[in-house]
C-alpha angles and dihedrals in degrees: 000000000000118000115258126217121241089249092061111112089231090065112084116207093230130150107221090199090056091049091053090048092049092052097040094094117058091198090061091055097040094098091059097054093092090066095047091050092049093050091045090055090052091049091051089052089055091046091057089063093058125074109231133153103178123182094199124033125190125198103201110202092012096169110186091354098253093145095049096082091052091050090048091051091049093047107023095170096048126102108244125216129184125193129182136159093226114082094194090054091051091048089055089048091052092051092047091048092051092050090050093049091048091055091046092050091054092048094048093043090056090059093042095054097259097309114142116254125206115225113193116235127220112255110239129200134178107227146123107270087217088065106035120194090225134106124248117281093007102126129068099187127024118194126186124174120195094329110099094076091063093066120089094218110039092168089061091049093051090047089052091048089053090051095057096042127096119237107275089018116146126242120196122177144155131200143160119282129213097271091062112122091010091156091058091051090051092050094048091047090052092052096043106032093150097060120104113260097243089056096042095061092057090076083074122030112255107233124210120259125249093241091054090054090051091052091049092053093052092045091050092054106264118143124237098335116210112219129181137162140204134186119225123197116208115194126212135190092216139028090230092060090048092053092046090056093047088056090047091051088058105279117218115323092172116144088218099050120122117243099247134307122301104264138319095294093059091044089053089051090052092051090049090052090049090050089057090062091067118121127238091276091056094251124138114233130206120196119217117187109200121196119202124194138175131173142156124243108252127216104276118251094197135037126233090275093057093254118143116251114222117193125202122197123198113239113245115237113252 
């Protein structure tokens, strides 16, 4: 895949260190779990429409492991892997997994006359999902829920996902789209109308467009990707609660973001601008654009050295 410049819209100006810091404390992210659970349920609905019998399933950006039980239920005989860049999140996932297995052991033992029952655990690893510690063609299904938009080079991530997937393996992911947090952008633009446009958008992280993700999938070697999008509106009774949730969703880990507004007066102007976005019922609204994608890994046309692969098939005798 050709190298992209930092000005390319597919390059997100994200600090990986800041992302890890933002997601290091589970309590800080707790308020955002309702959205992740809702999007996960919609992804599982889509998954039911696709025939898949994977032997090895990877949850890339698994966080605290909340999607792992659902994946295990959908594919009980598959080996389950979870990878995340945040060690504290993985530690929470390990504790939750052990509690779940303990309860399952007791339940199974009751039906087996008290005999112990082994319940396989998901294997967890702390790693960048743009540089997976997995061998080539080792995963049959790759799942990623609301994680891809936190990586500065999504094209690299998708290329890496393609590397570890088996031919005909299934990729399913969700991520934020560019209209996410539109109300915050409008409020910041109202407070700082004189700032140059490239600087103004850094108050809110610029998310990658659906069509760019589709291009990345094709370029990485996925066949006929299916992309769709929906906008969710979350309502709040106060601006403070809205801002708390935005921070819980991940905030703004941009390397180019400014460190806060200049003083209380400007912050008050921002809150006033945000108040003006309220609807007729007096509620504050927050737009979340969610992008969904799924695709199958195609037969590769080039090897790892960039050489074309030519396949010859013997004609069957008539």
